[in-house]
C-alpha positions in Angstrom: -0.1 -0.1 0.0 1.2 3.5 -0.6 0.4 6.5 1.4 -1.7 9.2 -0.2 -0.8 12.1 1.6 -3.4 14.2 -0.7 -6.3 11.8 0.0 -7.5 13.4 3.3 -10.2 15.8 3.2 -9.0 19.0 4.2 -12.6 20.2 5.6 -13.1 16.8 7.5 -12.5 18.5 10.8 -14.0 21.8 10.0 -16.7 21.5 12.9 -14.0 21.2 15.3 -12.7 24.7 14.6 -13.5 27.4 17.3 -16.8 28.9 16.8 -16.6 32.9 16.1 -18.2 34.7 18.9 -20.1 37.9 18.3 -18.4 41.0 19.9 -20.9 42.7 22.1 -21.5 46.4 22.6 -20.8 48.4 25.6 -22.2 51.8 26.4 -19.5 54.3 26.8 -20.8 55.5 30.0 -18.9 58.4 32.3 -15.8 56.8 34.0 -16.1 53.3 32.2 -12.3 51.9 31.9 -11.4 50.8 28.4 -8.3 50.1 26.5 -7.7 51.0 22.8 -6.3 48.0 21.4 -4.3 49.8 18.4 -2.5 52.2 20.8 -2.4 50.4 24.0 -4.1 53.6 25.6 -6.0 52.7 28.6 -8.3 55.3 30.3 -11.7 56.2 31.8 -14.4 57.5 29.5 -14.7 61.6 30.2 -17.0 62.5 27.4 -18.8 61.3 24.4 -18.9 64.0 21.6 -21.0 63.0 18.4 -19.0 59.8 17.1 -15.9 60.1 19.4 -14.9 59.0 22.8 -12.6 60.8 25.1 -10.4 58.8 27.5 -8.3 59.9 30.4 -5.4 57.9 31.6 -4.2 57.7 35.3 -1.6 60.5 34.5 -4.5 62.9 33.4 -3.5 62.6 29.7 -6.7 62.6 27.5 -7.1 61.2 23.9 -10.1 61.2 21.4 -10.9 58.0 19.7 -13.8 57.0 17.1 -16.6 55.0 18.9 -17.0 51.4 17.4 -14.8 48.4 17.7 -11.1 47.9 18.7 -11.5 48.5 22.6 -11.2 46.0 25.4 -13.5 46.1 28.6 -12.1 43.9 31.3 -10.0 42.2 28.9 -12.8 41.2 26.4 -13.2 43.0 22.9 -16.2 45.4 22.8 -17.8 47.8 20.4 -18.2 51.2 22.4 -21.3 53.0 21.5 -22.8 56.3 22.8 -24.7 55.9 26.0 -28.5 55.3 25.6 -29.7 58.5 27.2 -27.5 60.3 24.7 -29.2 58.3 21.7 -33.0 58.6 22.5 -35.2 61.5 22.6 -36.7 62.2 26.1 -37.1 64.7 29.1 -33.8 66.7 28.8 -32.2 67.8 32.1 -29.6 70.0 33.4 -26.5 68.9 35.2 -28.2 70.1 38.4 -31.2 67.5 37.6 -33.7 70.2 36.7 -36.0 69.7 34.0 -34.6 71.7 30.8 -37.0 73.6 28.6 -36.6 72.8 24.8 -36.5 76.4 23.9 -34.7 77.7 27.1 -32.6 81.0 26.6 -30.8 83.1 28.9 -33.0 85.6 30.8 -31.9 89.3 31.4 -29.7 89.3 34.4 -31.4 90.2 37.7 -30.3 92.9 40.0 -29.6 90.2 42.5 -26.3 88.1 42.7 -24.6 85.0 44.3 -21.1 85.7 45.3 -18.8 82.8 46.0 -15.2 82.8 47.3 -13.0 82.2 44.4 -12.7 81.0 40.8 -12.9 77.5 41.5 -16.1 77.8 43.3 -17.5 79.9 40.4 -16.4 77.3 38.1 -17.9 74.5 39.6 -21.2 76.2 40.3 -21.3 77.1 36.5 -20.7 73.7 35.4 -23.7 72.1 37.5 -26.0 74.9 37.8 -25.1 77.2 34.8 -28.1 76.1 32.8 -30.5 77.0 35.6 -28.8 80.1 36.3 -29.0 81.5 33.0 -32.6 80.6 32.7 -33.3 82.3 36.0 -31.0 85.4 35.0 -28.8 85.0 38.1 -25.2 86.1 37.7 -22.5 84.4 40.0 -19.4 86.6 41.0 -16.5 85.5 42.9 -14.9 87.6 45.9 -11.3 86.0 46.1 -11.7 85.3 49.8 -14.2 86.6 52.3 -12.0 88.9 54.4 -13.4 91.8 52.6 -17.0 90.5 52.4 -18.5 93.5 54.3 -17.0 96.0 52.0 -18.1 94.4 49.0 -21.6 94.3 50.3 -21.7 97.7 51.6 -20.8 98.7 48.0 -23.5 96.6 46.4 -26.0 97.8 49.0 -28.5 94.8 48.9 -32.1 95.1 49.7 -35.1 92.8 49.6 -35.4 93.7 45.9 -31.9 93.4 45.3 -30.6 90.4 47.0 -27.1 88.9 47.5 -26.6 85.2 48.4 -23.1 84.4 49.7 -21.4 80.7 49.6 -18.8 80.4 52.0 -15.9 77.7 52.5 -15.5 76.1 55.7 -18.3 77.7 57.3 -18.3 75.8 60.6 -18.3 76.8 64.3 -15.1 78.6 65.3 -13.7 79.3 61.8 -12.5 82.6 60.5 -15.2 82.2 57.9 -18.0 81.8 60.6 -16.9 84.9 62.7 -17.0 87.3 59.3 -20.3 85.8 58.4 -21.6 86.5 61.9 -20.2 90.2 61.8 -21.8 90.9 58.4 -25.0 89.6 59.3 -25.4 91.1 62.7 -28.2 93.8 62.1 -27.2 94.7 58.7 -29.0 94.1 55.0 -31.9 92.7 56.8 -33.8 90.6 54.2 -31.3 91.2 51.5 -28.4 89.1 52.2 -28.1 85.1 52.9 -24.8 83.8 53.9 -24.4 80.0 53.8 -21.7 77.7 53.4 -20.3 74.1 53.3 -17.9 72.2 55.9 -14.9 71.7 53.5 -11.8 73.3 53.6 -12.0 74.1 49.9 -14.6 73.3 47.3 -12.4 70.7 45.9 -13.6 68.4 48.7 -17.2 68.9 47.8 -16.4 66.5 44.8 -17.1 62.9 45.9 -14.0 61.0 46.6 -15.2 58.1 44.4 -15.1 60.5 41.4 -11.3 60.7 41.6 -11.1 56.7 42.5 -10.2 57.2 46.2 -12.0 56.3 49.5 -11.5 59.7 51.1 -9.9 62.9 50.7 -6.2 63.0 52.0 -5.6 64.8 55.4 -3.2 67.6 54.9 -1.2 69.0 58.1 -2.1 72.4 58.8 1.6 73.4 58.1 1.2 72.7 54.6 -1.2 74.8 52.3 -4.0 72.7 51.7 -4.2 72.6 47.8 -0.3 71.9 47.6 -0.7 69.1 50.1 -3.5 67.6 48.1 -1.5 67.7 44.9 1.4 66.2 46.6 -0.6 63.4 48.0 -1.9 62.6 44.7 1.5 62.9 43.2 0.5 65.8 41.0 2.8 68.7 40.1 2.3 71.7 42.6 5.1 74.0 42.2 3.1 77.1 40.9 -0.3 78.4 40.4 -0.3 76.9 37.0 0.0 73.5 38.6 -2.7 74.0 41.0 -5.1 75.3 38.2 -4.1 72.2 36.3 -5.0 70.1 39.3 -8.2 71.6 39.6 -9.3 71.1 35.9 -8.5 67.7 36.4 -10.9 67.3 39.3 -13.5 69.6 37.6 -13.4 67.0 34.7 -14.6 64.3 36.7 -17.7 66.2 37.5 -20.8 65.6 35.3 -23.7 66.4 37.2 -25.0 67.0 40.7 -24.6 63.3 41.5 -21.0 63.8 41.6 -21.2 66.4 44.4 -21.6 66.0 48.2 -25.2 67.0 49.6 -23.7 69.5 51.7 -22.8 71.6 48.9 -25.8 70.7 46.8 -28.4 72.0 49.3 -26.6 75.2 50.1 -26.2 76.2 46.4 -30.0 75.4 45.8 -30.9 77.4 48.9 -29.0 80.5 47.5 -30.8 80.2 44.1 -34.1 80.1 45.9 -33.3 83.1 47.9 -32.0 85.4 45.3 -35.1 84.3 42.8 -37.8 84.6 45.2 -40.2 87.2 44.7 -39.9 90.1 47.6 -42.7 90.2 50.1 -44.9 93.2 49.6 -44.1 96.1 52.0 -47.1 97.4 54.4 -47.5 100.3 51.9 -48.1 98.2 49.0 -50.3 96.0 50.8 -52.3 98.8 52.1 -52.7 100.1 48.6 -54.4 97.1 47.1 
């Protein structure tokens, strides 16, 4: 007998070959960690814009990639698609959770104002409540600290029809901020000023730790400037103000809506918006004239 090496059917064992599995789709929800196969870039989803997805790696570097195939999620190939809420029509909501009117336009600015301590406070309020504030015609200004709050309010001259709401950092018993607030409110600007605050050393702390993939905010010794200490604990540059600004933008980039903020801040901002947009009570003279 001779061996016919060409006689065997090449497809005889075809059924034993691995069955091709269908790659599943995965919504590109905020903070989902995926890896781009082509570039080995691994990061969390920070934004979906049209047909592109933005990823941020653990060093804070961001890159844009087309939605679709070519990604790994937990080691498994996936097809990234835009989140369902971004693809279907429905009730639109602002970042603060309020229902957004379809034809919402900015209202002419009110005479009333909201004052916050610094630029970072103002940027955070704008990101979460910006749509609401424009719809209500409320302008937010920052003070660069509360040490001169009394002088700013004296110049503004608030009244029940021209109100000022003030958001103060670290408004706890015995703090410098609480003493300033008490002095300002002592018998002055009755009905025209509301000062509220949150317990955090800085507005940075009002961002939930989970948004930064940590269990809690680091404790910084009093001998170290707080923001510098936070950056040092995270391993971020902190040599100058530009480094601090970059660190804040990294933190702010993790905030997408009110759900990413602590309730101690949420309640106070909502309280201030209600205060400066409330209709003033009629005076006794107006009431008598009706």
